[in-house]
Structures are given as structure tokens and as C-alpha cells.
C-alpha positions in Angstrom: 296.1 112.0 -35.6 292.3 111.7 -35.6 292.0 114.9 -37.7 294.2 113.3 -40.4 292.0 110.2 -40.4 288.9 112.4 -40.6 290.3 114.4 -43.6 291.2 111.1 -45.4 287.6 109.8 -44.8 286.2 113.0 -46.2 288.4 112.8 -49.3 287.3 109.2 -49.9 283.6 110.2 -49.5 284.0 113.0 -52.1 285.7 110.7 -54.5 283.0 108.1 -54.1 280.3 110.8 -54.6 282.1 111.8 -57.8 282.0 108.2 -59.1 278.3 108.0 -58.3 277.5 111.2 -60.1 279.5 110.1 -63.1 277.7 106.8 -63.2 274.3 108.5 -62.9 275.1 110.9 -65.8 276.8 108.4 -68.2 274.6 105.3 -67.7 271.7 104.4 -70.0 268.6 104.1 -67.8 267.0 101.6 -70.3 270.3 99.5 -70.6 270.1 99.6 -74.4 273.6 101.0 -75.2 272.3 104.2 -76.5 274.3 107.4 -76.5 274.1 109.7 -73.5 271.0 112.0 -73.7 272.4 115.1 -71.8 269.0 116.8 -71.6 267.1 113.8 -70.1 265.2 114.9 -67.0 266.8 112.4 -64.7 270.3 113.2 -66.0 269.6 116.9 -65.6 268.6 116.3 -62.0 271.8 114.4 -61.3 273.9 117.1 -63.1 272.2 119.7 -61.0 272.9 117.8 -57.8 276.6 117.4 -58.8 276.9 121.1 -59.6 275.2 122.0 -56.3 277.6 119.8 -54.3 280.6 121.1 -56.2 279.6 124.7 -55.7 278.9 124.1 -52.0 282.3 122.4 -51.7 284.2 125.3 -53.3 282.2 127.8 -51.1 283.0 125.8 -47.9 286.7 125.6 -48.8 286.9 129.4 -49.4 285.0 130.2 -46.3 287.2 128.0 -44.1 290.3 129.3 -45.7 289.2 132.9 -45.2 288.5 132.2 -41.5 291.8 130.5 -41.0 293.7 133.4 -42.7 291.9 135.9 -40.5 292.8 133.9 -37.4 296.4 133.8 -38.4 296.4 137.5 -39.2 294.9 138.3 -35.8 297.4 136.1 -34.1 300.4 137.9 -35.7 298.8 141.3 -35.1 298.5 140.5 -31.4 302.1 139.2 -31.3 303.4 142.4 -32.9 301.6 144.4 -30.2 303.2 142.4 -27.4 300.0 140.4 -26.5 301.1 136.9 -27.3 298.5 135.1 -25.1 295.5 137.1 -26.5 293.2 135.5 -29.2 
């Protein structure tokens, strides 16, 4: 049960971070209703941080998925060799 709650909390945090990144990119720092300047240094910094977090998230997901698949594969290999209790 606690792992489900933990996963939900992580999902909420990623959604909140996405909203903060969008706000940082789309807002006008001088509050003058000007169009978005995509090459502004502050916006470029926020865009870079968002890309870094997105890239790290994808890498972490793929890494965890690869380890999980390797563990499952090792488990079934041990079962087929008659060593059910071995890890």
C-alpha cells in the first residue's frame, strides 16, 4: 500500500514541476502582456532545466525497466533449471 501512495506522490510532484516549468516559460517577466521571447536568457535557463529533468526522467524509467526485466528473466531462467529459490 505504501508503494502505491509513494508512486502517486511522485506523479503529483512531476505534474506540479511541469506546471512550474510552463509558467516560467510562458510568463512575461515584466508583466507587460508582451509575446513570449523564446530566446530570453531566463527562459532559456528554464527550458534547459525542463529538458534536463525530462531527459533524466526518461533515462531513469528506462534504467529501472531494464533492471526489472533482467530480474524477471533471471528468475524464469532459474525456474527452468529447477532452482526456484535462487535469485
